[in-house]
Structures are given as C-alpha cells and as structure tokens.
N, C-alpha and C positions, 0 to 999 in steps of 0.2 A: 479509178474504181478497181475494188480488188479484184486479184487474179488478172489483171491487165495482159491484153491479147491471148487469153483464154476463153474458154465458154463460160458463159455465167446464167446462171438461173434465176430470177427474182419470183417470189411467191407471194400472193398477198389473199387474205380471206377473210370474209367478212358477210353480215347480212345484207339484207336488199337495201339499197338507199344509204350505205354508209359512204360511198363516193369513190371507191374502189374502181370503179371502170373506168372513170374520166383520170383519175389518178392514176390508173395504170399505163391509160394511153397517153397522157402526157408525158409520163418517165419514158415510156418507147421511144416516144420521138427526142426528146433530151439526148438520151443515150444510144439511140438508133439501134436497140431491139426489135426482135418483133413481139407483136404484142399478140398474146393467145387469150382470147376473152371465152373461158369454159360454158359459161352460161349462154355463148352462141348456138356453142355446140349442142347442147342439152335441145336449144330451141330447134335447131336444125332437124334433130330427130322428132321432136315434135312436129313440125311442120309436115314433115316425110308422113307422121302417124295420120295425119290430118289429109292430106293429099288422096293417100291410099283409104282412108275411112277404117283404122286399125285401131285398136282400145290400148292403152299405155301399156296392158300388160298382156301382150298378143304375142304369144311364141313366133309370129311372121315379124312382127315389129322387132324384136330381138334380133331374127335371122338379118333383116335387110340391114340394122346396124354394126353386124359383124361385116357384110360386104359393101356397105356403102360407102363412099371417099368421104372427108371431110376435111377442109384446107383451108388456108387463111393467105388472103395477097394481101398486096398495098401494105405492107409492114401490119398486116391486122385489120385494118378497118375494111377489106371486102373478106365475107365467107364465103366459101363453094360447098356446095351437096352435090356432091357426083359432078365437078366441073359446072354447074348453074349458080350464079349470085342471088343469092338468096337473101342478102342483107337486109333488105326494106321486110320480105316476105315473112321474116322469122320475128317481127315484132309488133304484128297484129295482135289484137283483144284477145282472138281466138288462140291463138299458139298463148300468150300473158294467162290465160285459162286452164291449161291444159299442160304446160313445162312442170308445174311441180308433181304431177301425178306421173309424168315421163321418169321425170329424174330421181326418182324415189325407186324404181325398181332395179334391184340387185343388178342384174344379168345386163340392163343398159349401163348401168354406171361401170360396170368391171370393163365392158368394152368399148365406153366413152376416152376412160382412162388411160386403154391402151393408145389411142389414137393421140393421147396427149402427151404422152411420154414417148411415142414416135415424134412428132414435132419437136417435143423439147431437146430430142439426141439428135437433132440436126442443124442446132445451134442455140447462140443466146438470145434468152425470151423473158420478159417479164409475162406472169401468167395470174390472173385474178379468177376467185371462184368462191366456192366454200367446203372445199377440201382438197385445194391445191398444197399445203403446208403441211397436212397431216397424211395426205394419202399417196398424191399424185407426185410432189416431187417432197419427198419427207428431207431429202438431202440438199435441199436449195442453198444456196450461198448465202440467201437473205431471205428472210421470212416475216411477215406482217400482218397484223391482224389489225383492220380497221372497220371501228363502229361508232355510234350515234346513237341517241335517243328514238325511241320508237316516232315519238311528236315529231320531232325535228326529220329523221328519214320521210314521215307522211310528209311534210309540208315539201319535200323536193320532188318526191313523184307527183303531189298535185301538180306541181308547177308543171313539169314533164307534160302531165293528161292536158294540162288546159293550152300548152303550148301546140298542143296536136289536137285542138280545138275539141277534145273529148270531154265530156261531163262528169263531172265528181266531185265527191264534198271530201274535206278532209277528215271524218268520221269514216266515211266508207273507207278512204283508202287506208287508215289507220287499223282498222278492221283488219283487212287485207292483208296487212303485212304484218300483223301479229299472226295470223293463221299461218301466213308464209314461213313467219319464225318458229313456229309450232312444229311444222312439217318438216325443216331444214334440222333443227335441233334433235329430234327426237325419232327421225329415220332409224330404220337399223342398219342400213347399210352406209357407211361413211357418212357420218351425223357431222354437220356445222359444230364446230368446238374450236379452241383457240390450243394452237400448237404451243408445248411448254417453253420453247426458244423460240418463240416469234415475239416480233415487238409490238406489243400494241399501241394502238395509237387512236384517241376517243376524236370524231371529226364533230363532233357536233359544235361548238362555237368556232371552227375554225374552217376558214377560206380553202377553195381548193387549189389556190396558188402556196398557202399557208402549209399543206400536206403535203403538196410534189414537194416543196423545199425541203421538208422534213426528212422525206424517203431520200432525196437526191443528196443532203446530207451524210444520211447512214450510208449509202451504198458506197459513196465515191472519198470518203473517209481516208480511204488506204489506197487512194490512186497515186500512182507512180512508186 
C-alpha cells in the first residue's frame, strides 16, 4: 500500500445508496484501518437533538455539538456519543427523517469536521461521507467518488428497509433519495460534489466485492 509504514488517509464520497459505507467498511477490515462513518456522526448529533427536544438550527444544539464527544471503537463498528454506545439508536426512522436537516446547518458541519479531522490525525483511516474528499480531507492519499443510478440506489435502500421489516415502496424510496440528493448537492455549506482528483466509480452494475477489489487494487498498487 502507498506510504507503507506511515499514516494513510483514504476518503470516499458519494450519494446515499452508492455503496460507500459497505465498501469502506470492508476495505478497512482488509487493510486494518479505522473506519470513519461521517454520516454516523451527523446521526449522533441528530439523536442528541431528538433526545433533548432541540430543533436542527437551535443555538443550544450547536453549543452541545461543540462540547460533546464523538468517538469510534471496534475499528469503527461502534459509535460512542459522550461514552454511550448509540450505534443502534442512530438508525431509527426518527433519525432518518431529521438527519438531512441537521447536516445542512453550517455551524454543525464545521464542528463535525473538527471532530473528523481530530480522528484522522490520530492514525490511518478510511472515511466516507459527502464532503470527505473536498472539505474534511482535501489532501487525502486516495480519493474515491462512488455513484449509482437513482433507481439502483432506491432498490438497495428498499431491500434494507424490508430486511428491517419496514413497509415501503420503490417509488416512495426513490422519491426520498431524490429529495436527499437535492438537499445534499444544493446546500450552501459543504455540498456533495466530485473532487477534481477523485477516482469516480459507478457501482450500478457492480457487486460490492467488485467495488472493493477495484479500490484495493488502486490503494495497493504501490505496495512495497
């Protein structure tokens, strides 16, 4: 792998359903890196807002984000909010509905970026999200942008919901994804976009294993 023996940062961006979370987790396992799920951090803040009855743009919530402690353990599989394991709580429908509104608040994004950069400075990581290659780690050693058609991403999300015994239709999920894409790409602060030096991977017709192999080939090309 490039920069053997030294700290390595791999950053992955892309829209919801592009496969970046699963791919990043598997690459992290193969390379022994910490997996940083940036979306989980915004979800943790959203959970905090729900627990304390605060609006997404509440000054008090912004203050709480400045002082709260967000950490990953177990190679990134567990997220702690003020030492409490909230890995399951941040995946609830209530958090799903509010997280985009929380994530678009500039002051919250600035504080979360600080948290992410702190974690990145502590050791080698693979991080995924929507502004990792452009804002959080602009000097990452490897940058990837994963994408897929809206219909394919909706099918993947629908399968996840059905696996959780939640009722949903493909049309409804597709509409939700289009709305999320609109919010992510048009927000004023840190919008989702492709970094000029990122390697773009269309995952529409690829299996997770194929995408993982592609990234591993790129990252390990200069090994030794």
